[in-house]
C-alpha positions as CSV (number, residue, x, y, z in Angstrom):
1,X,0.0,0.0,0.0
2,X,1.2,3.6,-0.8
3,X,0.4,6.9,0.9
4,X,-0.6,10.1,-0.9
5,X,2.9,10.9,-2.0
6,X,3.9,7.5,-3.3
7,X,5.8,6.1,-0.2
8,X,5.2,2.5,0.7
9,X,3.1,2.0,3.8
10,X,2.5,-1.1,5.9
11,X,-1.1,-1.9,6.8
12,X,-1.2,-2.2,10.5
13,X,-2.7,-5.1,12.4
14,X,-6.3,-4.5,13.6
15,X,-6.1,-6.1,17.0
16,X,-7.9,-3.8,19.5
17,X,-11.5,-2.7,19.8
18,X,-10.5,1.0,19.6
19,X,-9.1,0.2,16.1
20,X,-12.7,-0.1,15.0
21,X,-13.4,3.4,16.0
22,X,-10.4,4.6,14.0
23,X,-11.8,2.8,10.9
24,X,-15.1,4.6,11.4
25,X,-13.4,8.0,11.7
26,X,-11.6,7.3,8.5
27,X,-14.7,5.9,6.7
28,X,-16.6,9.1,7.4
29,X,-13.8,11.3,6.2
30,X,-13.1,13.6,9.2
31,X,-10.2,15.8,8.1
32,X,-8.8,16.6,11.5
33,X,-9.3,15.7,15.2
34,X,-8.9,18.3,18.0
35,X,-8.2,17.0,21.5
36,X,-6.6,17.6,24.9
37,X,-5.1,14.2,25.8
38,X,-6.6,12.3,28.7
39,X,-6.3,8.8,30.1
40,X,-9.9,7.8,29.4
41,X,-9.3,7.6,25.7
42,X,-5.7,6.3,25.8
43,X,-6.8,3.2,23.9
44,X,-8.3,5.3,21.1
45,X,-5.3,7.6,21.1
46,X,-3.0,4.7,20.8
47,X,-5.0,3.3,17.9
48,X,-5.0,6.6,16.0
49,X,-1.2,6.7,16.2
50,X,-0.2,3.0,15.8
51,X,-3.1,1.6,13.8
52,X,-4.3,4.6,12.0
53,X,-0.9,6.1,11.2
54,X,-1.8,9.6,12.5
55,X,-4.6,9.9,9.9
56,X,-6.6,12.0,10.3
57,X,-4.0,14.3,12.0
58,X,-4.6,15.3,15.6
59,X,-4.4,18.9,16.7
60,X,-3.3,19.3,20.4
61,X,-5.3,21.9,22.3
62,X,-4.7,23.3,25.7
63,X,-8.3,23.3,26.7
64,X,-11.4,21.3,25.7
65,X,-13.4,24.5,25.0
66,X,-10.7,25.5,22.4
67,X,-10.9,22.0,20.8
68,X,-14.7,22.4,20.2
69,X,-14.4,26.0,19.1
70,X,-11.8,25.1,16.4
71,X,-14.2,22.5,15.1
72,X,-17.0,25.1,15.2
73,X,-15.0,27.5,13.1
74,X,-13.9,24.8,10.7
75,X,-17.5,23.8,10.0
76,X,-18.5,27.4,9.5
77,X,-15.7,28.0,7.0
78,X,-15.9,24.8,5.1
79,X,-19.3,23.3,5.7
80,X,-17.6,20.0,6.8
81,X,-17.7,18.5,10.3
82,X,-14.6,17.8,12.4
83,X,-14.1,15.3,15.1
84,X,-13.3,16.3,18.7
85,X,-12.2,14.0,21.5
86,X,-13.0,15.0,25.1
87,X,-11.5,13.3,28.2
88,X,-14.0,11.7,30.6
89,X,-16.6,13.8,32.5
90,X,-14.2,16.6,33.4
91,X,-13.2,17.3,29.8
92,X,-16.9,17.2,28.7
93,X,-17.7,19.7,31.4
94,X,-14.9,22.0,30.3
95,X,-16.3,22.0,26.8
96,X,-20.0,22.7,27.7
97,X,-20.1,26.3,26.7
98,X,-18.5,25.7,23.4
99,X,-20.9,22.8,22.7
100,X,-23.8,25.0,23.5
101,X,-22.7,27.7,21.1
102,X,-22.2,25.1,18.4
103,X,-25.8,23.8,19.1
104,X,-27.5,27.2,18.8
105,X,-25.4,28.0,15.7
106,X,-26.5,24.7,14.1
107,X,-23.0,23.6,13.5
108,X,-22.1,19.9,12.9
109,X,-19.4,18.6,15.3
110,X,-18.8,14.9,16.0
111,X,-17.8,14.8,19.7
112,X,-16.1,11.6,20.9
113,X,-15.9,11.1,24.6
114,X,-14.7,8.4,27.0
115,X,-15.6,7.2,30.4
116,X,-15.0,4.6,33.1
117,X,-14.1,1.8,33.0
118,X,-17.8,1.2,33.7
119,X,-16.7,-2.2,35.3
120,X,-16.0,-1.1,38.8
121,X,-13.5,-3.9,39.3
122,X,-11.3,-2.4,36.6
123,X,-11.2,1.1,37.9
124,X,-8.1,2.7,39.4
125,X,-8.5,4.0,43.0
126,X,-10.1,7.5,43.3
127,X,-9.4,9.0,39.9
128,X,-11.5,6.7,37.7
129,X,-14.4,7.0,40.2
130,X,-14.4,10.8,40.4
131,X,-14.1,11.4,36.7
132,X,-16.8,9.0,35.5
133,X,-20.6,9.4,35.5
134,X,-23.7,7.4,34.7
135,X,-24.8,8.4,32.1
136,X,-22.2,10.8,31.0
137,X,-24.2,12.2,28.1
138,X,-26.7,13.7,30.6
139,X,-24.3,16.6,31.0
140,X,-24.9,17.9,27.5
141,X,-28.1,16.1,26.4
142,X,-30.1,19.3,26.3
143,X,-27.9,20.9,23.7
144,X,-26.7,18.1,21.5
145,X,-28.8,16.5,18.8
146,X,-28.0,13.0,20.0
147,X,-25.8,11.2,22.4
148,X,-25.1,7.5,22.9
149,X,-22.8,5.2,24.9
150,X,-22.5,1.7,23.4
151,X,-21.9,-1.1,25.8
152,X,-20.1,-3.4,23.4
153,X,-18.0,-3.1,20.3
154,X,-20.8,-4.6,18.2
155,X,-22.9,-1.6,19.0
156,X,-20.2,0.9,17.9
157,X,-20.5,0.9,14.1
158,X,-24.3,1.3,13.7
159,X,-24.5,4.0,16.5
160,X,-21.6,5.9,14.9
161,X,-23.4,5.9,11.5
162,X,-26.6,7.0,13.1
163,X,-24.8,9.8,15.0
164,X,-23.2,11.0,11.8
165,X,-26.6,11.0,10.0
166,X,-28.3,12.9,12.8
167,X,-25.4,15.4,13.0
168,X,-25.6,16.2,9.3
169,X,-29.3,16.3,8.8
170,X,-30.9,19.8,9.0
171,X,-30.9,21.5,11.3
172,X,-27.4,20.4,11.9
173,X,-25.7,20.3,15.3
174,X,-23.2,18.5,17.5
175,X,-23.5,14.9,18.6
176,X,-21.8,13.1,21.5
177,X,-20.6,9.5,21.4
178,X,-19.1,8.1,24.6
179,X,-16.8,5.0,24.7
180,X,-16.0,3.0,27.8
181,X,-12.2,2.9,28.4
182,X,-12.3,-0.8,29.0
183,X,-14.2,-1.3,25.7
184,X,-11.5,0.6,23.8
185,X,-8.6,-1.4,25.3
186,X,-10.0,-4.9,25.0
187,X,-8.6,-7.2,22.3
188,X,-10.7,-7.5,19.2
189,X,-11.8,-11.1,19.2
190,X,-14.0,-11.2,16.1
191,X,-14.5,-9.3,12.9
192,X,-16.8,-6.3,13.4
193,X,-18.3,-5.2,10.1
194,X,-18.5,-1.5,9.3
195,X,-21.5,0.2,7.8
196,X,-21.5,1.0,4.1
197,X,-19.8,4.2,3.2
198,X,-23.1,5.8,2.2
199,X,-25.0,4.6,5.2
200,X,-25.5,8.0,6.6
201,X,-28.3,10.2,5.4
202,X,-26.4,13.4,4.9
203,X,-28.2,16.7,4.2
204,X,-25.5,17.6,1.7
205,X,-27.0,14.9,-0.6
206,X,-30.6,16.2,-0.2
207,X,-32.2,18.0,-3.1
208,X,-32.1,21.8,-2.7
209,X,-35.9,22.0,-2.3
210,X,-36.0,19.4,0.5
211,X,-33.1,21.1,2.2
212,X,-34.8,24.5,2.1
213,X,-38.0,23.0,3.4
214,X,-36.1,21.3,6.2
215,X,-34.6,24.6,7.3
216,X,-38.0,26.3,7.1
217,X,-39.8,23.7,9.1
218,X,-37.2,23.9,11.9
219,X,-36.9,27.7,11.9
220,X,-37.4,29.5,15.2
221,X,-40.9,31.2,15.2
222,X,-41.8,33.2,18.2
223,X,-45.5,34.1,18.6
224,X,-46.3,37.8,18.8
225,X,-46.3,39.3,22.2
226,X,-49.6,40.8,23.5
227,X,-50.1,43.7,25.8
228,X,-53.5,44.8,26.9
229,X,-55.0,42.8,24.0
230,X,-52.9,44.5,21.3
231,X,-50.4,42.6,19.2
232,X,-46.9,43.9,19.3
233,X,-44.3,43.2,16.6
234,X,-41.0,41.7,18.0
């Protein structure tokens, strides 16, 4: 196999469950990933480097809010979504304001989170307990279009495709997918099929008329205020 500039490249062994997430990130064509590194997604981080070959490239951010805001600006400038990875509950909480702004601006951002391990017997003392929540998506559920936390690797591909579809359907907005740390780091014991490349219903493929109708049907319409029985224009 060769890379984009003609150099030979070895196809890495797909041996960990987090490798499946990397395959999905590549399949849906995310150009960049912004993140502030954290232990809860060390498995995914390892897969991005050693299995995925640093593609798509990761952008190191000093704060989770910055990571989400970069993705926000990229989507506004290009019309394409970026992926963001947030560490555990604390990283998600750091990013809340930026996620809210993306939501009210109708910007698609694919937010990947991590938690746990949810198996209490696998948790490190103190830190894995204080940085995990059940269910972690509750922290942002009111201002993301969809959130989900699969409990097995078999549930990852279909939920990933569904999240992408929801994110890119008008009105667009951020989604949050949360992956158990133990799920990421477990050996891949069986082949996990990926969804077809065109599995997501993306609004960019909708006819112009349908897209316009979708925007209109979801537009914000405030009823006129009334004072003393008289309609007032807002």
